[in-house]
C-alpha positions as CSV (number, residue, x, y, z in Angstrom):
1,M,-14.5,-1.8,15.4
2,A,-13.0,-3.5,12.1
3,D,-13.4,-7.3,11.6
4,I,-9.9,-8.7,13.1
5,P,-9.6,-12.1,13.0
6,S,-8.6,-13.7,16.6
7,T,-5.4,-15.3,15.6
8,E,-2.1,-15.2,17.4
9,N,1.2,-14.5,16.6
10,N,0.6,-12.5,13.5
11,L,2.9,-9.7,12.4
12,L,1.1,-8.6,9.2
13,F,-2.4,-7.6,8.2
14,A,-4.5,-4.7,7.0
15,V,-5.9,-2.1,8.9
16,P,-6.6,1.4,8.3
17,K,-4.6,4.1,7.5
18,K,-6.7,6.7,7.3
19,G,-10.7,6.5,8.2
20,R,-13.0,7.3,10.9
21,L,-12.1,3.9,12.6
22,H,-8.7,4.2,12.6
23,D,-8.1,5.6,15.6
24,H,-10.1,3.1,17.4
25,I,-8.2,-0.1,15.9
26,V,-5.0,1.6,16.9
27,K,-6.2,1.9,20.5
28,F,-7.4,-1.7,20.2
29,L,-4.2,-2.7,19.5
30,N,-2.6,-0.8,22.5
31,G,-4.8,-2.2,24.8
32,A,-4.0,-5.7,23.7
33,G,-0.4,-5.1,24.2
34,L,0.7,-4.8,20.4
35,D,2.8,-2.4,18.8
36,Y,1.5,-0.4,15.9
37,T,4.9,0.0,14.1
38,R,4.5,1.3,10.7
39,N,2.7,1.4,7.5
40,L,4.3,-0.6,4.9
41,G,3.2,1.1,1.2
42,F,1.5,-1.8,0.0
43,G,-1.5,-3.5,-0.4
44,K,-3.5,-0.1,-0.6
45,C,-7.3,0.1,-1.4
46,S,-10.5,1.5,-0.3
47,L,-13.6,-0.1,1.6
48,S,-16.2,1.4,-0.2
49,V,-20.1,1.3,-0.2
50,Q,-21.0,0.4,-3.7
51,A,-24.2,-0.2,-5.6
52,P,-25.2,-1.0,-9.5
53,V,-24.7,1.6,-11.7
54,A,-28.5,1.1,-12.9
55,S,-29.8,2.1,-9.9
56,G,-28.5,5.7,-9.7
57,I,-27.6,5.5,-6.4
58,T,-25.1,8.5,-5.0
59,D,-26.0,8.9,-1.3
60,P,-25.0,6.0,1.2
61,S,-27.9,7.2,3.6
62,V,-30.6,5.5,0.4
63,L,-29.1,1.8,1.3
64,A,-29.6,2.0,5.0
65,G,-32.0,-0.5,6.2
66,K,-31.9,-2.2,3.1
67,R,-29.7,-5.4,2.3
68,I,-26.2,-5.2,2.3
69,V,-23.5,-8.1,1.2
70,T,-20.2,-7.9,2.5
71,S,-17.0,-9.6,4.0
72,F,-16.8,-7.2,6.7
73,P,-20.1,-7.1,8.4
74,N,-18.8,-5.4,11.8
75,V,-17.9,-2.3,10.0
76,A,-20.7,-2.1,7.8
77,R,-23.1,-2.4,10.3
78,E,-21.3,0.4,12.6
79,Y,-20.9,2.9,9.3
80,F,-24.6,2.0,8.2
81,K,-25.9,2.9,12.1
82,Q,-25.5,6.7,11.3
83,F,-27.9,6.9,8.6
84,E,-30.8,4.3,10.2
85,V,-34.1,5.0,11.5
86,P,-35.4,3.4,15.0
87,G,-36.7,0.1,14.1
88,K,-35.2,-0.2,10.6
89,P,-32.1,-2.0,10.8
90,T,-30.0,-2.4,7.5
91,H,-29.7,-6.0,7.1
92,I,-26.1,-7.2,6.7
93,K,-25.1,-10.5,5.1
94,Y,-22.0,-11.5,5.5
95,V,-20.4,-13.7,2.3
96,G,-17.0,-14.9,2.2
97,G,-16.0,-13.7,-1.5
98,S,-17.6,-12.8,-4.8
99,V,-19.3,-10.3,-3.2
100,E,-19.8,-8.4,-6.3
101,A,-21.9,-10.8,-7.7
102,A,-24.5,-10.3,-4.9
103,C,-26.7,-7.5,-6.0
104,G,-26.5,-9.0,-10.0
105,L,-27.9,-12.3,-8.3
106,G,-30.4,-10.1,-6.4
107,L,-29.5,-11.0,-3.5
108,A,-28.6,-7.3,-2.2
109,D,-29.3,-3.8,-2.7
110,G,-25.5,-2.8,-2.1
111,I,-22.4,-4.4,-1.1
112,V,-19.7,-2.9,0.7
113,D,-16.1,-4.4,-0.2
114,L,-12.6,-3.5,-1.0
115,V,-11.6,-1.6,-4.0
116,E,-7.7,-1.3,-5.3
117,T,-8.3,-0.8,-9.3
118,G,-12.3,-1.3,-9.6
119,T,-11.6,-3.4,-12.3
120,T,-13.8,-6.3,-10.8
121,M,-16.3,-3.8,-9.6
122,K,-17.1,-2.0,-12.9
123,A,-17.3,-5.7,-14.7
124,A,-20.2,-6.6,-12.3
125,G,-22.0,-3.2,-13.1
126,L,-21.4,-1.6,-9.6
127,E,-19.9,1.9,-9.0
128,I,-18.7,3.7,-5.7
129,V,-21.4,5.3,-3.8
130,S,-19.1,6.3,-0.8
131,N,-15.7,5.5,0.9
132,I,-16.1,3.9,4.4
133,M,-12.0,4.0,5.0
134,K,-8.7,3.6,3.0
135,T,-6.4,1.0,3.8
136,E,-2.9,-1.1,3.4
137,A,-0.8,-3.2,5.1
138,V,0.9,-2.3,8.3
139,L,3.3,-4.2,10.7
140,I,2.5,-4.8,13.7
141,S,4.5,-6.4,16.0
142,N,4.0,-8.0,20.4
143,P,6.7,-6.2,22.4
144,N,6.7,-9.3,24.7
145,T,7.5,-11.7,22.4
146,K,10.0,-14.6,23.2
147,H,10.9,-14.3,19.4
148,G,12.0,-10.7,19.4
149,K,15.2,-11.1,17.2
150,L,13.1,-13.3,14.7
151,V,10.5,-10.0,14.9
152,T,13.4,-7.4,14.1
153,K,14.5,-9.8,11.3
154,I,11.5,-10.0,9.6
155,H,11.3,-6.1,10.3
156,Q,14.4,-5.7,8.2
157,R,13.6,-8.0,5.2
158,L,10.4,-6.2,4.9
159,L,12.0,-2.6,5.0
160,G,15.1,-3.7,2.6
161,F,12.4,-5.2,0.0
162,L,10.2,-2.2,0.0
163,F,13.1,0.3,-0.1
164,A,14.2,-1.5,-3.0
165,Q,11.7,-1.2,-5.0
166,K,12.0,2.7,-4.4
167,Y,15.7,2.7,-5.9
168,R,17.8,1.5,-9.0
169,M,21.2,1.2,-9.4
170,I,22.7,3.2,-12.4
171,S,26.6,2.8,-13.7
172,Y,28.3,4.6,-16.3
173,N,31.7,5.7,-17.0
174,I,33.1,9.6,-17.4
175,A,35.9,11.6,-17.7
176,R,37.7,12.2,-14.4
177,D,37.2,16.1,-15.1
178,K,33.6,16.1,-15.2
179,L,33.4,13.5,-12.0
180,Q,32.0,16.2,-9.4
181,K,29.5,17.3,-11.8
182,A,28.6,13.9,-12.4
183,I,28.6,13.3,-8.2
184,T,25.8,16.4,-8.6
185,I,23.5,14.4,-10.6
186,T,24.0,10.9,-8.6
187,P,25.1,11.6,-5.4
188,G,24.1,7.8,-4.2
189,R,22.3,7.6,-0.8
190,K,25.3,8.1,1.2
191,A,28.0,8.7,-1.8
192,P,28.5,7.0,-4.8
193,T,31.0,4.3,-5.7
194,I,34.3,5.2,-7.8
195,N,36.3,2.7,-9.7
196,P,39.7,3.5,-11.2
197,L,39.3,2.3,-15.5
198,L,42.6,1.3,-17.4
199,N,42.3,4.4,-18.7
200,E,43.5,6.8,-16.4
201,D,41.2,9.9,-17.6
202,Y,37.7,7.7,-16.9
203,C,36.4,6.2,-13.8
204,A,33.5,4.3,-13.7
205,V,30.7,5.1,-11.0
206,S,27.6,3.3,-9.6
207,A,25.0,4.9,-7.2
208,M,21.8,4.2,-6.5
209,V,18.9,6.5,-7.8
210,P,15.0,7.2,-7.2
211,R,13.3,4.9,-9.2
212,H,11.2,7.6,-10.7
213,D,14.0,9.7,-11.8
214,V,16.0,7.0,-14.0
215,A,15.1,8.7,-17.1
216,D,15.7,12.3,-16.5
217,I,19.2,11.1,-14.9
218,M,20.1,8.8,-17.9
219,D,19.5,12.3,-19.8
220,D,21.3,14.4,-17.6
221,L,24.4,11.9,-17.5
222,H,24.7,11.7,-21.5
223,E,24.6,15.6,-21.6
224,L,27.5,16.0,-19.5
225,G,29.5,13.3,-21.6
226,A,29.1,10.1,-19.6
227,T,29.3,6.7,-21.6
228,D,28.1,3.1,-21.1
229,I,25.0,4.2,-19.1
230,F,23.2,1.3,-17.6
231,V,20.2,0.9,-15.1
232,L,19.8,-2.5,-13.0
233,D,16.8,-2.9,-10.6
234,I,17.4,-4.0,-7.4
235,E,15.9,-7.3,-6.0
236,N,16.4,-6.6,-2.4
237,C,19.1,-4.5,0.0
238,R,19.6,-3.5,3.4
239,A,19.5,0.2,3.8
């Protein structure tokens, strides 16, 4: 079982999205009367077995029975059981931070730690031997809470912020005889906002567009004859 802190009324914490222990954790949450609501799409990283590059270790079974330092002792202990020889358990030592320094200080033969970009790992002369699981932040709620409205509000705010990260607002002016073609380029989520201009032959259009498509959309609008094209970040929204 993963190392889940025993605290009350927590709505957010990281659990595996995929991985060997994921189903066990969901069952644990269900047994505790909690709802595993949804993945939130941020805080993504990997919980990995790491060893010094100089050691040349590429098989995690080599580290079974040796010294492992980690902030996740329960997960590490469960993982290494599959490789252990009877009577030679892996020596798991818990530390609260700077896990990556343990090998360099001679305190460990390997570590189990979270890896996001890998920068800290590489700076410590370590490399990934194996990935135990992938993780990300998820929303977990108590269906029996007395604060149901607050939970719903927090949920909406989180989803609004995450949704805003996926979209940008694009605005431009376009001749009315080209409006329908422009709308096919920027249909918006439900429909674009169209406003008249003093020049009745033109109108202003605003629409939410996928963040990663912005450059191509601007090019397509320019080729169509749109002018005054600009893009704004969306800080937050309600979908």
